[in-house]
N, C-alpha and C positions, 0 to 999 in steps of 0.2 A: 607330215606330206601324206595325205589318206595315197598308199600306192602299193604294188604289188611287192615291197621293200621293208615302208612302215604302215606302222597304222592310224599316225597322227594327222588330220586336215590341215596341212599351213598350205598356203596356197602362193604360189612364187610362176610369177610370169617372166621365164625364159627364152624370150622372142629367138634369142642369139642361137637359138639350136635348130630355128629355120636356118637353111642356105639364104645365103647375104643377096642372091641375085633375086631367090623365088621371093624373098622379104619385099624384095626394094620392088618387084613387079606386082605384087599384092596392097602395094601402100601408096602407088604413083596412079591417083585420079583425078578426076578433072569439078571441079566445085562447083560447076553447072550439069551435072550428069541427072537429069531427071527422067522416070518413066510413068505413059500413063500404063496405069492397070487395069479400071473402069472407064471408062469413054465418059470425058467430064467433069467425073465424079471423084476416083480415088487415084491418087497417085503416091508416086516414090522419089524421094531427089535426095542427094548427096550435097551436103551443104557445110561450111566452117560456120556460119554462126546458125541458130536458131530463129527466121523471122517471126515478126510478129503475125499475127493474124489480121485481116483486111477484110472488108467487107465481101469480098469476092472466096476466101480462103481461109482456108482452118489449118495450120501448123503444128503438127506433135513428135515426139522423141520417146522412144526406149531406152534409149543409147546410156543411160544413167539409171532408170530402173527397174531393169530386166537383165540382170548382170550373168554371166557366166563365169566361177568360179576355176580359175587354172590351175592346174599340178604343174605344168612346167610351161610347153610353148603350147600344148591345147586351147583352143578358143574356143569349142561349140560342139554340139548345137547346143543350144538353151534347152534347159529339161523339159519336161509334159510340162510341168506347174506352170512355168514363165508362156509356155506356147499357149496354156490355157488362158491364161490371165489377158495375153495380148488380144485372143479372139474372141472374148468379152468385151474387154475395153474397145476394141475396134467397133463390135456390134451395136455400142450403145452410142458411138459417135454418130455410125451411120443412123441411127433412128432416130438421135436428138432433131427435135422441129428447131431447133435454133441451127441448127447446120443441115439442113435439108439444101438450101439454095448456094452452098457454098462449095466448092474444090476441099476437097479434104487429103491433105498431103504428109506421108510418113519421110519425117526426114533425120538422116543420120550422120554420120561424120564421117569422115574422108579416109577412113585406115579400114588394114582388110578383116577385122573383126565384126567392125561395127556393119558393113556393107554385109557381109554374108549373112549375121545373124537378123539383121535388119529384114532383108529379104526373105529368111526362110520364115520370119513370123508373119510377115505378106502374105507369101505365098499359101501358108497354111490357115490362114483366116482365108484364103479365096476355095481351097480345097474344099474345106471343112464346109462353111456357111452358103455357096454357090454349087457344092457340088460338082468339083471341077475334078479332073483326072489331074495326076502330079505334072505330067506334060504339059495339060492347059493351064496350069496356074502358075508354071515358072515362062511360057512362052514369051512373056515382053518381058524378060531379061536374059535370055538367051543371046544376044547380041552386044552385053556389057562389054564396054572395054576400059580397062583390063578384065578378064574374066573373074569371077567370084576366086577370090581364094578357097581349097578343099578345107574340109576339116582333117584334123589328125589324132594319131594317138596320145593319151596323158604318159609318154614317156620321153625320157634327155635322149635319146638317138633321134637319128634324124630319120624322118618318117617314113615307113614303108609300104603305108595303104591310103589310098587317097579317097574319102568322104565326100561327095559331092552335096549341097545341096538339093539336088534333084533324088539321089538316094534318101537323101533323111524324107522325102516327101512322099515317096515309094514306101520306105517303111511304115509311115504316120498311117498312109492309107491302107498298108497290107493290115495292120493295127486294128483299123477301125472298120478292116470288114471282118475281121473275125470277133469281132466286140471285147476287144479288149481295154478299147478308151472311146468316151464317150463326151464331149463336151459341158455336154449339158450337166451330165452329174460327175466328173471328174471332181476331189475332193483335193484342192488346192491349200487349203487348210493342214487338213493329214501329211499332207509329201511335205510340205515342210516343214511340219512340226520332227516328223519319222526322220527325215534325213539328214537332221543334225544329228552330230555323234553324241553328244549327252543325252539325246534324247529316242538311242539307240543305232542310229546309221543304218537304216534299213527301206529299201524299196520294192514295191510290189513289179516284176516283170510282166508276168500273166494272170490278173487277180484270178486270186483262188488258187492259184497253181507252181507259181514258184515267185518265192520270194529272194531277194541276193540283202545278205547283211556284211558288215566286220567281222572278221573272227572275233568272239568272247576269249578272255582270260579267264584262269581260275580264281584271280584273286583283283580288284581294282590296280592298273598302273598309270598312275600320274605322271604329265609328262611337264615340260618347261611350261609352255604356255597354258599351263592349268587344265588342261583336257585329259579327262581319265577314261581307260580302255572299259569296256562294257564287261560284263559276267552272264554264266549264261543264264542265271536267275532275272536279270534285266528283263527275259523274252519271254518269259513262261506265262504270266497273265493276257500278252497279248497275241499270242502263237495259238493258246486254246480258245480264244474269245474268237480270230479268225482261221479254222477248221486247218491250224499244221497241224501234221499229225508227225511229219518226219523232218528231220535236219542229216545234212550233207555236209561235210568237212574235205575239204582237199589239202590242208595247210597241216603243221608241224601238231602237234598235239599238246596245246597251252592249258588246255583246265580239261577236267576227267568228264568224259562221256557220260558219266552216271546219273549226274547230275540232267542233263535230258530223260536219259532212263527213267531213274527215278519219280521225275518228273509227270509221265507218261507218254512221253513220243520217241519215233524208231528213231534211232542214231547211228549214220551209215560214215566209214573212213576211207576215202577213196584218195590216198596222199600223191602228189605227184608235187614236180621241182615248182619252187617260185620262180613266176615269165614264162614256164617250159609247157610244152604240148601233151598231153596226157595218150598216154598207151590206148593199144583197140581193146587190151583189157579194161580199162576205164571206162571207154567210152562204151563198150558194150552193157559193162554194169552199172552204169550212170541212167542209161536208155531204159533199161530192164526195172532199176528201183523208179522211176519215175514214170511210166507206163503202168506200175502198179499199186503204188502208194494209193492207199482210198483219199487221203485227203491233199492239202499244199504241202510244198516241199520249202523249207527254209535253206536257204544252200552259202555257206561261205568256204572263203579260202582266207588269207592276211588280212586284205583288204576289200575283199566281196567284189571285184574288179575283174579282173583276169583271166584266171583258174575259173572263176566261178562263170563271169558272164560265158566263155569259150563250150561248157557242156551245157548249158541251156542254150546257147545259139545254136549246138548242133541239134536238140530235141526239136525246137523251132523247126529247124532246115528238113529236118524229117519228117516231121508230123505235117508242116505246113509249106513246102519248100516255099518257103524265104529264102531270097538271094543273100549271097553275101553280106552286101553292101544291104541289104532291107535289114535283115539281122542286128548286125552292128548298129545301125542306123537308132534303133527301135530301142535296144538295149541303152544307147548311149542317152537317149531321151528319157528313159528311166532310170536311170542311173548313170550320170555322167562319169565317162573314164573306163566303162568298162571292155573291155578285150585290148591288150597290151601287144605292141612291137610283135613279133613272128605269129602270134595267133591270128592274127589279122590273113596272113596266109594261110595259115593251118587250118583254118576254116573254107579259103577261097579253094583247099585242096582237097577240103571234104566235100562239099555242094555237091558235084554228080552222083555223090556214093551216098548220101543220104537222100535226094531225090530219089534214084533208083529205090531206094529202101522203101520210101512212104508208096510207091505206086506197086511192088512187091507187096504189102501191107492190103494196099487196097484190093488186088487183086485176089488174096489168100481170104481175105475175110468175106469177098464175094460169096468167093467156090464152097469157104466151108455155111454158109447163111443156103445156096441151091447148088451143091454141085451140079446137077444134072440139067439147070438151066441158067447156066453162067453167061453172062453178057455183062457190060460194064454200065448198061442203063439201071441193073437191078441195082446199083449202088447209089441212083438217085431219089432213093425214098426216104420218105419220115425227116427227123431231126433228133439226131442222138447225138453221142458224145467220142470224142477220143483220147483217150488218156485223161478224162477227165475237165476238158475241154473242147467248146464248139468251135467246129470246124464248118467253112462254106465255100472253099476254093480248091477245086477241084482239079488232075493233075494239071499243069504247065505240057501243053500241047493237046489238050484233050478237043474234043470236036463240040463238045457240048457246054453251054453257054448255064447249064442250071447248078444248085447251087446243091454243091456235094455232102453227104452226111452220111459219116461211116464210125460204126461202133468196130471198134480195134480193141478193147480192154483182153488183156491178156496176150496178143500176139507181139511181142517182143521179137528185139533183133536178132538174128540166131547168134546163138555164143553158147560154151558147153558148161552152161549151168549157173551156178555162184560160184566167183574164182575165193580160193582163199589166200591167199598172199601170194604176191612174184615179186622176186628180191632186186635191187639195184634203185639206183640215185631218183629215177622216173620211175619206177614200176612198181613200188612198195602199194600195196592194193588190202585193205584187210576190210571185212565185208563182216559187220556184225549190228545186224541189227533189229534184232530179237530184241522186242520193246515189252515196258509194262503190258496187261493186257490192255488195258485202254487210253490210245493216244489220248494226248491232249487233256488228261483229268489232272486233278487233284496241283492247277498251279498254283506259283508262289508268288508274290506280286512284290517285285523289288524297284522304286522310285525314289 
């Protein structure tokens, strides 16, 4: 199973880990449940059997074509490739002259997972193609009885954080606003190829900035199902061609870091325990690395889910003021299973601190630019970069509706420099990112 305790993708659906009462509440639904999404044109319906098309209506379902691969009791959200495929599919149906006089009905089975995922897909399409807000897109479904079952993390324990369909819509809306996702240009073939273990098992979280991948091993390790782990050499060619200049490792040292260094990449070791939360020193150092690295960072722990997702989430919360729910949703769209168990609550506890930090940074940047004429409006100038990633969102609570663009390169989180090492099971931190002279050069191709 590709989790924080093993790196092989064996999927098991263990719905018994959900509380029984909650599971029953999610699954008892009416077979006659139908919602009008666009007046006289687009509908959602929960059915036992997919109806046959009539002269008045066209019925379709994605229950068996756009699938979520669970780790344990998790069942969504569907990944961003599935969302993109659905948006293109429904757009083609809406534009099909053969269907222009028919009602189009998206049907799903009366199960907790198919209900939630079909509603998510339909709302994503409405939000993207009809320029709706998350709240507007979800409005037709607010009175569903029973309510949609919330998504949960990819762990064996009882869920400790509920992620709703509306949370996911807000996360996607924020990603689109930041320019991280475009339904017209997103490459579903590349996503589907590289997310497979045998093709690298990696996903871009922020294109050109953060790539999550499962931890490589010194030599290939084969498992009983025929899947083999990847080695550092697997990634050299792709990383070099896609502006990756640094690698961050959060797990045990199961490969020699010199492999990446000799290939021209920076390499940083920031170990903390599997399934745990990072120390303040690790948080500070990671943010410093991410803010100063000139290219993209490829980040991994054992599976590239929990520890990896948690640190990337903190950066996105700090620089773009994403809420905990928004950032977890976006991470799971990009890399299903990201952020596990108590890490969800850790992010929630860090949310306001990260927001305060971004406001401090914006204020500091403006004062440095023009200390004698400082004003909030001084930030609303030009289109510049924030740690290598474009941003368009003013601080929460800002009275300005203008797009905010601020260059904060070099303004890292206050810290006493680069820690050398800290002892302790979760506190071990080794920073040795000195690279070969030219990051990303002289790659070796291993396929």
